[in-house]
N, C-alpha and C positions, 0 to 999 in steps of 0.2 A: 652187605651181600656182595660177593665177588661175581662179576660177570666177565665175559670173555670176548675179545676182539681177535678175529682171525685175519692174519696179514701175510703178504708175500714180500719179496725183496724188490719188486718192480719199481716201486716208488719209495726210494730210500729216505727222501725228505719226510714223508708221512711216518715212516717207521721210526726214524730217529726222534721226531717231534714228540712221540708218545713218552719217551724216557727223559729227554732233555727238558721239555716244558711241562711234563705231567698233564697232558691234555689229549683229547681225541676230537677229530673233526666231525661236526654234525652237518649233514647235507640237506638241501631242500628236497622234499618228497619227489619232485619231478625228475630228479637225477638218479633215483634208486632203481634197482634192476628189475623190479616187478612192474610191468606195464599197466597193471590195474591199481597201482598206488593212488590213493586219494579219490578213487571212483566210488560211486554209490548209486543204488537204485532206490527210487522212492515212488510212492503211490501218487498219482496225479491229484493235485489239489491239496496235498499234505503241506507243501511249502508255498509261500507267496513268492512272486518273482524277486522281490527285494531280498528275501531270505537266501535265495540261491546265490545271489551276488555277494552277500555278506559271508556265506560259508566259503565261497571260493577265495575271497580276500583273506579270511581268517586262516585258512589252511596254508596259504602262502607265507604267513608270518612264522610258522613253525619250522624249525630245523630238527632233523632226526639223526640220532646216533643209534645204530643198530648193533646190539650185542647178543651173544649167545649165552644160554643157560649153563652149558657144559663145555669143557675143553677137549672132550674126546669124541666129538661127533664126526664120524668118518666122512660123511658127505660135505660137511662144512670145511674140513681140511682139504678136500678135493676142489671145492668151488673157490674158496677165498684165500687159501694158504699155499698157492702154487703147486697143487697136486701133492701135498704133504712135504714140500721142500721149503716151506715158510715157517711161520711161528704163530703162537697164540699168546696174547697178553691178558692176564687176569687183572682186573681193576675194580676198585670201589669208587663210586661216584662221590665226589666231595663238593660238587658245585651246588650251591643253595638255590640257584635260579633255574632248576630243572625239575621235571617230573618224570618218574620212571614207571613204565607200564608194561606188563606182559602183553604180547600180541594175542588177540583172540582170533582163533582160526574158525572160519564159518563156511557154510555151503554156498551162501549167497551174500553179496554186499548190500543188503537191504537196510535202508534207514527207516526205522520205525520205533516209536516209543522212547526216543532219546530226549532227555530233558536238559541236561547240562553239557556244556562244551562239545557241541556237535562236531566241530572240526577235529578235535583230538580223538573223539570217538571214531570218526571215519578213518583217521590215520593209525588207529590202534587195531585195525581189523585187516586180515588178509584171508584169501581163499584157503580152504583146508589143504590143498595140495602143497602148501608151503610149511605145513606143521612140523615137518622133520627138522626145521631150523631152530625150533624152540627159542624164538626170538623175544628179547626185551627191547623196548624202545625208550630212549632218553629224549625227551622233548625240551627244546630250548627256543625261546622266541627271539628272533631278530639278531642272533649271534651264532657264529660258526664253530665255536670251540667249547668243549665241556671239560671242566677241571676234574682230574681223577687222581687217585693214589694207586700207583702201580705196585701190585703184589706178587705177580708171577710172570715168568717168561718160560714158555714151553716150546721146544723145537719139534719139528716134524720128523718122521721116519727118514725122509730123504734130504734133510737140510744139510748143506755143505758144511764140513767141519771148520773151514776157515771163516765162513759167515757166522757160525755159532760162536767161535772164539771172539771175533770182533764185536758182535752185538752184545755178548755177555759182558765184555769189558766196559762197553759204553753204558749198558743198563746198570751195572753195579756202581759205576762212577756217580750216576745221578740218582740211583735208587738203591742205596746200600743194603737195605733189608730185603731185597727181592729174592724170591726162590727161583732157581733156574734148574730146569731138567729137560729131558727128552722123552717124549711119549714112546711107548712100546707098541708093537703090533697087537699083543694080547689085550692091551687096554682099549684099542680101537675095536677089535673083533668081538670081545666079550661084553663090552659096555659096562664093565664093573665100575664100582665107585672109585673114581679117580684118586681121591685123597688116600684111600687105603692101600694103594699100590706103591707108595714111595716111603 
């Protein structure tokens, strides 16, 4: 399954690292942009005091790589790809020491009826107002990088032509099979199936 990372050119080191080292950075949940990450509500008496501490410690061991389901999400281009001046990288996860989960979007971050892996369950849920991101999460314990195979490089509507040329050369040097293209306004506006437009 190909998933997508939206990037801008503000941190060139992270941008180049994707192609040169075939990996993406996984961050601790506390550094992600949603202030409700890792929070949950539970019914009094549902958890023993020791369980709460265990959940907090277990959550901290997970690093998260956030990826999108689609490369043509207009809001994601605006938020994470420099207002359409950046790029999107399509990748397949090749790291055996990871777990990939779609985010569940819910009305309330309530913890009830969870039997297995409570910390991962908590970190796989976000409030429904984020559902436009169509996010998948790659979980890795105690390590910051996830190995990937780079499949696609997609430039935004406003990406500078010099930056396109340079990044394309670098990407093709390290990922010879990569598909490179520029998204069009119609693909963003209509939400058509991206693959059929090229």
